[in-house]
C-alpha positions in Angstrom: 204.7 280.7 82.8 207.2 283.2 84.5 205.2 283.7 87.7 205.0 279.6 88.2 209.1 279.5 87.8 209.5 282.1 90.4 206.7 280.1 92.6 204.6 283.0 93.4 201.0 283.2 94.2 198.4 282.2 91.5 196.0 285.2 92.5 198.1 288.2 93.0 201.3 286.8 91.6 203.1 288.5 94.2 203.3 286.8 97.1 205.5 284.0 97.7 204.2 280.4 97.7 207.0 278.9 100.2 209.1 280.3 103.1 212.4 279.8 103.7 215.2 279.2 101.4 214.6 276.0 99.1 218.3 274.6 100.1 217.6 274.3 103.8 216.5 271.1 104.8 214.1 272.4 107.4 212.6 274.7 105.1 212.0 272.5 101.7 208.3 272.4 101.7 207.1 275.1 103.8 204.6 276.7 102.7 202.4 279.2 104.9 198.7 278.5 104.9 197.5 281.8 102.7 198.8 284.4 100.6 200.9 287.0 102.6 199.4 289.9 100.1 196.2 288.6 99.2 195.0 286.3 101.8 194.7 283.4 99.1 194.7 280.0 100.8 197.0 277.6 99.5 195.8 274.4 101.3 192.3 273.7 99.3 191.9 270.8 100.8 193.5 267.9 103.0 195.9 265.9 100.8 195.7 268.6 98.1 199.7 268.5 96.9 199.4 264.6 96.4 199.0 265.0 93.2 202.2 267.1 92.8 204.1 263.9 93.1 203.1 263.0 89.7 204.1 266.2 88.3 207.3 265.8 90.2 207.9 262.7 88.8 207.3 263.7 85.4 209.4 266.5 85.7 212.6 264.6 86.9 212.3 261.8 84.6 212.0 264.4 81.7 214.7 266.4 82.8 217.0 263.6 83.7 216.2 262.1 80.5 217.4 264.8 78.7 220.6 265.4 81.1 221.7 261.8 80.6 221.3 261.9 76.5 223.3 265.3 76.2 225.9 264.1 78.7 226.1 261.0 76.5 226.0 262.5 73.5 228.2 265.6 73.9 230.8 264.2 76.1 231.0 260.6 74.9 229.5 260.6 71.7 227.1 257.6 72.3 229.8 255.1 73.6 227.9 252.6 75.1 230.4 251.7 77.9 230.0 255.5 79.0 226.0 255.4 79.5 226.3 254.0 83.3 228.6 257.0 83.8 226.1 259.1 82.1 223.6 258.1 84.6 225.4 258.7 87.6 225.9 262.0 86.7 222.6 262.5 86.1 221.7 261.1 89.5 223.9 263.7 91.1 222.6 266.6 89.1 219.0 265.7 89.9 219.6 265.4 93.4 221.0 268.8 93.4 218.1 270.1 92.0 215.6 268.4 93.8 214.6 270.9 96.2 213.6 273.3 93.6 211.7 270.6 91.4 209.7 269.6 94.4 208.5 273.2 94.6 208.0 273.9 91.2 205.6 270.6 91.1 203.4 272.2 94.0 203.7 275.5 92.4 202.6 273.7 88.6 200.0 271.6 90.4 198.6 274.5 92.3 198.3 276.7 88.9 196.6 273.7 87.5 193.6 274.2 89.9 193.5 278.1 89.2 191.1 279.3 86.8 190.5 282.7 88.0 189.0 284.3 91.2 185.8 282.3 90.8 187.8 279.0 91.5 189.8 279.9 94.6 188.2 281.4 98.0 189.0 283.5 100.5 186.9 285.2 103.4 186.2 288.1 100.9 184.8 285.8 98.3 180.9 285.1 97.9 180.5 281.4 97.0 177.5 280.2 95.2 176.4 276.9 97.0 173.0 276.3 95.0 169.8 275.8 95.7 167.4 272.5 95.4 170.2 270.4 94.0 170.6 268.0 96.6 174.1 269.0 96.9 174.8 267.2 93.7 
């Protein structure tokens, strides 16, 4: 869990998943093609990270809901007149954490598919394609 939050390589847990600062608009989602330490490829197939959008959505809805609830509860004690103000404050906070939550969702998506060395391949791994199964 620590390595997911720190955005580290799932294989060696030392290399960084992203290049550059998260809050630099030019480098928000810049990822190297492979880990600088263990040479693990980060792009397993074209469009691999489209699934991370679902994680990002769920993450932001969950965080946003908790922030809205706590602001509305702690500051305005469930006064219905302040619910809209709570939502606006939450929107501002979600915009501030967006670069990190975007990177975190990609990290979570990548770790979801990593189950050990056998599932990720580099030029040093041997891939067993099987024989006589017609490719299925």
